[in-house]
C-alpha positions, -999 to 999 in steps of 0.1 A, spaced: 124 359 -469 151 382 -463 184 378 -434 162 401 -411 131 378 -411 149 346 -413 167 355 -380 133 364 -364 113 335 -377 143 315 -362 144 328 -330 107 329 -323 107 289 -332 140 285 -310 121 302 -279 90 284 -288 107 251 -283 127 261 -252 93 272 -236 81 236 -243 112 223 -227 107 241 -197 69 233 -193 82 195 -197 106 196 -172 94 216 -146 89 202 -112 55 207 -102 46 226 -71 32 207 -44 18 216 -9 38 212 19 23 185 47 19 188 79 11 160 101 -11 154 131 -10 127 153 -34 116 181 -45 88 201 -74 69 190 -78 43 218 -51 37 247 -70 7 258 -58 -17 228 -41 -53 231 -6 -46 240 0 -87 228 -8 -106 194 -3 -91 162 -11 -54 164 -29 -51 132 -49 -20 128 -56 -17 93 -74 17 81 -97 24 57 -116 57 44 -154 63 35 -171 81 6 -174 108 31 -134 107 33 -136 96 72 -111 69 86 -120 33 103 -98 15 118 -100 -17 130 -81 -33 156 -79 -55 191 -88 -41 218 -74 -49 259 -81 -84 274 -112 -80 295 -118 -110 321 -158 -113 314 -155 -112 277 -117 -123 271 -102 -102 239 -125 -73 223 -122 -67 187 -137 -40 170 -136 -7 148 -131 29 155 -148 52 132 -144 93 128 -174 108 132 -163 146 122 -154 155 156 -146 122 178 -138 85 175 -170 61 177 -157 31 189 -179 -3 178 -167 -33 198 -172 -72 199 -161 -99 223 -136 -124 213 -103 -128 190 -77 -105 171 -85 -87 141 -68 -91 110 -82 -71 82 -109 -44 73 -129 -36 46 -157 -10 40 -191 -15 20 -207 7 1 -225 24 29 -193 29 51 -201 0 72 -173 -21 83 -165 -59 81 -135 -77 97 -118 -104 99 -110 -118 133 -85 -153 142 -97 -166 177 -61 -174 186 -52 -208 199 -85 -220 204 -108 -202 180 -117 -199 148 -112 -175 120 -146 -154 119 -161 -123 99 -181 -98 116 -197 -69 97 -211 -38 116 -251 -30 107 -252 8 118 -262 -6 148 -250 -37 158 -223 -68 147 -235 -100 131 -206 -124 130 -202 -157 113 -176 -184 113 -153 -192 82 -134 -217 93 -132 -240 125 -93 -245 122 -73 -232 151 -43 -221 133 -50 -191 113 -28 -162 123 -37 -136 93 -62 -137 70 -69 -109 42 -104 -93 33 -119 -80 2 -156 -72 -5 -170 -80 -39 -193 -56 -62 -226 -73 -43 -211 -66 -9 -204 -104 -2 -174 -112 17 -137 -129 5 -106 -141 23 -76 -157 21 -51 -175 48 -30 -201 60 -41 -228 81 -16 -249 84 -24 -268 54 -19 -246 27 -33 -213 11 -73 -215 14 -98 -187 -4 -130 -187 13 -159 -165 -3 -194 -157 11 -220 -173 -16 -250 -160 1 -256 -187 23 -225 -206 34 -188 -200 29 -174 -220 -2 -134 -229 8 -113 -237 -16 -74 -249 -13 -52 -228 -35 -21 -241 -29 -10 -269 -8 23 -261 4 32 -260 37 61 -235 35 34 -206 32 42 -177 55 11 -171 77 13 -133 80 22 -124 40 -9 -130 25 -30 -104 4 -59 -105 -12 -75 -82 -37 -107 -83 -62 -106 -68 -96 -138 -46 -114 -151 -87 -124 -146 -99 -87 -121 -122 -101 -96 -128 -71 -59 -117 -71 -39 -136 -39 -2 -124 -34 16 -150 -11 52 -158 -1 72 -188 4 108 -186 22 142 -193 6 176 -183 7 202 -165 -10 240 -167 1 269 -147 -9 305 -140 5 292 -124 38 262 -148 49 229 -164 37 200 -142 36 166 -153 48 148 -146 17 110 -149 -1 96 -162 -31 66 -141 -39 37 -158 -57 6 -146 -73 -24 -170 -75 -57 -159 -99 -88 -178 -106 -95 -184 -138 -122 -207 -158 -100 -234 -155 -89 -226 -118 -60 -213 -97 -33 -200 -118 -1 -195 -97 28 -179 -110 64 -165 -95 66 -125 -93 102 -110 -93 118 -143 -97 148 -128 -103 152 -103 -73 161 -114 -40 136 -100 -19 137 -102 22 103 -91 27 71 -79 8 43 -59 16 7 -57 3 -10 -60 -26 -33 -35 -42 -53 -32 -77 -55 1 -97 -82 16 -118 -72 -5 -151 -69 -38 -129 -31 -38 -129 -12 -46 -96 9 -30 -73 33 -40 -43 59 -35 -22 90 -55 -19 123 -52 3 160 -64 -10 186 -65 18 219 -46 12 250 -66 18 269 -69 42 247 -46 66 213 -51 77 198 -24 59 172 -25 32 160 -9 -3 123 -7 -6 113 -13 -38 75 -4 -56 68 -29 -82 37 -26 -106 25 -42 -135 20 -24 -167 0 -47 -188 28 -67 -202 55 -69 -175 65 -55 -141 86 -25 -131 103 -17 -102 114 15 -88 136 19 -56 119 38 -31 143 46 -4 177 28 3 194 26 33 160 20 52 166 1 84 134 -14 88 112 -26 116 79 -28 96 78 -35 58 55 -6 54 22 -5 35 12 11 3 -21 28 -13 -29 45 -45 -45 76 -47 -73 87 -73 -43 93 -97 -33 54 -95 -1 70 -78 17 50 -50 18 63 -13 38 41 13 39 42 50 67 24 69 85 20 102 120 23 110 143 6 135 144 36 156 104 35 154 100 67 134 68 67 113 78 72 77 57 84 45 66 81 10 48 95 -20 52 101 -56 54 136 -65 55 134 -103 95 133 -109 104 118 -75 96 103 -46 92 127 -16 103 110 23 89 127 52 89 119 90 53 115 103 61 106 142 92 101 161 92 85 196 95 109 225 91 112 263 56 104 260 49 80 234 66 47 221 57 35 183 54 -3 173 45 -18 142 30 -27 119 12 2 101 -10 10 78 -22 38 51 -50 48 31 -55 78 12 -87 97 9 -105 111 -25 -88 148 -20 -50 127 -17 -47 133 20 -30 103 37 -43 85 68 -16 64 85 -29 41 117 -1 20 139 0 7 178 22 24 202 28 27 237 23 54 261 47 66 288 49 39 313 25 13 292 47 -10 277 57 -44 297 65 -80 285 35 -89 305 13 -75 277 -2 -46 289 -25 -20 271 -12 -4 241 -24 25 225 -35 28 188 -24 61 168 -35 80 137 -18 104 117 -30 126 91 -17 156 71 -36 187 58 -25 198 24 -16 173 -3 7 165 -33 -10 167 -67 14 139 -91 12 143 -124 26 104 -137 33 74 -122 71 62 -115 90 40 -138 123 25 -145 133 53 -164 115 86 -176 93 82 -203 94 106 -232 71 136 -224 44 148 -253 59 182 -246 95 169 -249 86 155 -279 67 184 -295 95 208 -286 119 186 -304 100 185 -332 99 224 -335 139 225 -331 145 201 -359 113 218 -381 133 250 -370 167 238 -383 150 221 -418 132 257 -422 167 276 -421 187 253 -437 159 252 -470 155 289 -470 190 294 -467 198 269 -496 174 282 -517 188 320 -510 221 312 -521 207 298 -555 194 332 -564 
């Protein structure tokens, strides 16, 4: 090989390696999201918890469960608004405050309803023509309950009734109720239930704790995970070394791995850092989603069809925000900003459909609607046109890309070849 051929070969290998590096480090192109906000129901309850969970069915139609305004004849009404392609259909039933929503294989809504000071925890399902309901527990101290449907379509619920964390599962003819953790310190409204592909229940919940520095004492939460095993409930702490002031919901991905949100206080301010945590099969990985967040609602986590995280949250200035992983970074967007026509409240909920489109539900008040007397509120819905196509889930450190490894191998190979040929040439 002469020096000209050698130079040409080396140049070709170098150009190839540079191309591979460029492909590896290139930021994927994403379509810009355009947000549309609309009113679902301006006759929602202005008092109570404000829960309005959202889910999308197999046709990518959203369903939102919420508590309706008080009616003198029927009391508090609970129900679900479902998008039919051109408008919202609202199916409602009397009594109670909605806490959670799940859809069955036919896209029918199932909801949990806490009955207030004197009412029981109830479960209701829509058959397509009417609501059927059952009493889960007659305890009167349930503030929030989390719902999941198993592979048969049977409901499961997790809640705190004032006597510890309880798990209720429908056995086909009756409810089987177990005490998971008898601790009286469990947060009433910080409970998240999920079932894996084997219908094994996972319950994430929180107990209060504190953290003190030179500035002040912070109110924190200790995160715990309960899993039902053959020997009984196994309870383990999660991210025990982190000082978390709040936590969001938990979800399972397609591999059965857990994902959830947490917030860390930023001393000495009242701002927070939103953390995204995921289990990789052997350890928890965490990543900062956004710093300097002034939160009024911890937010809600949903995974897209690639198992990539999407997050909705509400700031103290009552702006609805959306964060999604683009494959290389977190993209933060403003969904809704209060104006003279409406005022946003919390909490907020998020679902991502099979096309990667986010759907967000939250409670708000129209101009002149809000009052401390508990007048009516409004259920708002935001969705986007356009979607992102994430390429990989986030991790604490960027993983080595296969292309980057290949390009490095090409460069090393090129150097080895040049050195070998040059040495061989100098011997002759």
